[in-house]
N, C-alpha and C positions, 0 to 999 in steps of 0.2 A: 406413289407421286412423292418425290421428296423435294423439300424445300428449306431453304437456308434459314435456320432460326433467327438470324439476325434481319432477314426480310420480313419475317412475321412479326417481329417486334417493330419494325419500322411501320408496318401497316397498322398495328395497334395504336401507335403514337400518333400517327396521322389521322386515324379514325376518331380518336378521343379528343384530340385539340383541334380538329376541323380545318387543319392545313398543313401543308408540307414543311412550311417555315417554321410554324409554332411547334409542330411535332419534333421536328430536327432540334430546335432550340432546347425543348425540355429534356432531350436525350443527349445533348451535347453533340451532336451529329451536324451534317450539311444537308441543305434542303435538296440540292442535286443529288446527292447521294440516296436520299430517301425517296426522290422521284424515280430513280433508276431501281431501287428495290421493289417499289410497287409495280413498276412495268414488268419485272422479272416474274414476280409473283402472279400478275394477272396472266402472263404469258403461259406460265406453268399450269396455272388453273384452267385457262381457257374462257374465263368469264371476267367481266368489268367487276371491280370490287368497289370502286370509288366513283361518285358522279363528280366531276370537276368543273367549276365555273370560276369567273375571275374573282367572285367575292367570297366563296366557300368550297369545301370538299366534304362531301358527306358519304357514308357507305350507302351502296346499292342494297337491294334485298339480299343478295347473295353474299355481300360484304358484311352485312349486319349478322347473317346466320353463321359466318365464319368469325366474326367478332366473339358472338356469344359462346362458341365452343372454345376459342383460344384463351380467353382472359382466365378461366379456372384451369385449363391445362398449363398455361406458362406460369401460373400461381403456383402449382404444385411443383414444377421444374425448379423454379426459384428457391421453393422451400426445400426442396431434397439438397440442392446446393448448400443452403444455409444450414443444413443439419451438420455439417462438419465443424461449424462454430462451437459445437459443444466440446471439441477437442482443444480449443484454445483456452488460455487463462482467462480471457474477457471477451465477451461478444463483440463483433464488429459488423458494420454494414449500417443500412438506413432503416428506420422506423418511422413509418408514415401514418399519423393519426388524423382522423376526420372529426372535428369537435364543433360544437355550437359556439358562439361568440361568448356566451355566459362563461363556459368552462375555461376558454382561452383567457379570460379576464380574471375570473375568480377562483379557479382551480389551479390551472397548470403553473401558474407563477410560484406557487408554494412547492411544486413537485420538480420542476425541470432543473432548476440550478443544481440541486443535490445529485439527481440522476445523472446529469452529464459529467458531474464531478466523479461519480462512482465507476461511469462507464464512458471514459474520454474516446473510446473508438467508435462509438455509436453517433451516428448523424440523425437528429430528430428532426422531422419536417412535420409541421401542423397546417392543416387545412380546415378553414372555418367555413361552415355550412349549416345553415339553419334546418333544412330539411333532412328527413332521415332518407340515407342513401344505401345503395348497396355498396359497402365499404371496398369490395373486390373489384366491382367494375368501376369504382373511382379510383383504383390503384393504391389503396390504403391497406394497412395491416390491421388495424382496429379503429375503433371510434369511441367517443363518449357521447351518452345520451340519458336521458331520464327513463324510469323504469316502464313507465306507460307507452313508450316508443321503441321498446326492444322486441326483436322477434324471438319465436320460441325456440329456435335452433342455435341460439347464441349464447355463450358463456359471459356472464356479468360478474364483475368485480366491483365493490365500491370505491370510489375515489373522491377524495375531497370531504366536506361536511357531510355527515350521515342525515341531517335534518336541516332544511333550509326554510325561510319564510319569504312571502311575497310582501311588500311594503308600499304604502301610498304616502305620497309627500307633496307638498306644496311650499311655495316661498313665504315669508312671513306677510311681504306686501301683498301677495294674492288674497291670503286669508284675511288681512285686514281690510280688503276692498269688496271681497265676495263672501266673508263669513266662513266659520268653520263648520262643516258638515257633521252631523251628530250621527247620522245612520247612513248606511251604503245607498238607500234609495234616494236620499237627496243629492247624490252625485249626479242624477239626471238633471239636476238644474245648475251643474257647474261645467266649467270648461275642462275637459279632459284630453290629455295628450295620449293618443292611442298608438299601438304598434301593429303593424301588418306583416303576417308571415309571408315568405317568398310565394307560398302557393296561393295567396290571395285573401286569405281570412283574416279578419281582426282578432287580435288576442283578447279573450274575454276576461273581465276582471272578477275574480272570485274572492269571497268573503267568507269568515267562519266564526261563529261565536255560539257557544253553549249547545252545540249539536245542530244550529240554524245553519245552513250554506245558501249563499246567495251568489248568482251570478247577474253581474251589471253590464249591459251594453250600452254604455253612455256615448256621447258624443263631444266633440271639441273642434278647436281651430287648427289642430295639426295632427298628421298621421305620419309615423315614421316606420321606414322599412326595418323589421326587427333583423339585427345584425350589425352591419356598418353604421347605421344611423341612429342607434339608441342613445349614444351621447349627446346627439342633437336634441333629442327629445328631453334629456336631463337639463341641458343647458336652457332651453325653452322655459322648463319649470322654474329653474333658479331665476329666470328673468321676469318671472310672474306671469307667463302666458297661461298657467293651469296646473291641473294635478297630474303626477306622473305615477306610475303602477310598475314595480320592477322588483328585482331581488333586493332583499334588506342589505347584504353586503355590498352590492353595487352602489347603493344610495349612501351608505354609512359614512363615506367622507364628506358629504355635503351635510349630513346630519350633525356631524362633529363641528364643523365650521359654522353652523347656524344659517347656512344659505338655503337649506330646506328644513321644514318641520315635519315631523311625523303626523300622520292624519288618520283617524280610526284604527288607532293601534291595537286596540282590543279585538278587532275584526280581521287581522291579518292571519292568513291561513299559512299552515305549516305543510311541508311535503318533504318525501324522501329526496335525498341527494343524488347526484349523478352516478353513473356507473360506466366503468370501461368495458367494452363489449367487443368480443371476437368470436370467430366460428369455432365450434367444437368439433366439426368435422375435417379440419384441415389441420396440416402440421404447423405448429407454432414456430415462428422464427425465433432464433436465440435472441435478437434484440428485443422481441416483444416479450419473451418469457422473462428477460432481466427487468423489463419495466413492470411487468406484473408483479414480480417477487419483490421490487422496490416498493411499490405503492402498498403491498399488503403489510409491509415493515412499518409503514407510517401509522402512528397512533390515531385511532379514530377520534374525529372531532364532534 
């Protein structure tokens, strides 16, 4: 049974985005054209591949089975086509990275300008996501995560600072009113601005000093979604609503301005920095290879 490759791409786009219009928009096509492509595909296969309602379009069981086989197969086809890039003077094409908000804010601004200047024919697309995802199912070439979140079959390359610290901070006004905690256990009596991961778990505050490690599950007046709402939590801390726990680099501008004050600094834990990760079992696109080579040339911080 032969199916047009464009029809298969249309199916993937519609299934991933949950709609004909959104799938077509993502690929620069028309919704009516994608609807016709799915009709042809279902006619050829003899089974319904998508459940269609006025509100959503989702794969049927057969459609999900097809999608799970198509994604890696088409990824290999695109990689094979991309292999001719090695015969060009400089790589071309799109490089799509899946990264957490912390990397988008603290790591990539130091990398992207120089990389784009060195490889002007590469289009870089950044997708921010806090959960660890299947980068290929998400349509990405590589991702950035911390070592404890990496899968065993992935190749990891350090990117950005090799060591980072978590920091605790509060506004001078909050500390004047509520007092300065002298030990992490005292945070249980303070207003703590917490972060919640997309999966639903609250981020636990960790502290370390002279071999003693503590995990504090404090409470407070505000919980923000880790990702897009983190800056709201910082703003609340600046306004005196409570203590905030975040990357030291993230909070540094407010330390410099005096709007936030370091708290329990001798208890701040250090941890290894992030890694760029990609599959070692797949052909590496030329644009990704160029990015890997570029970050390897950046001096370790």
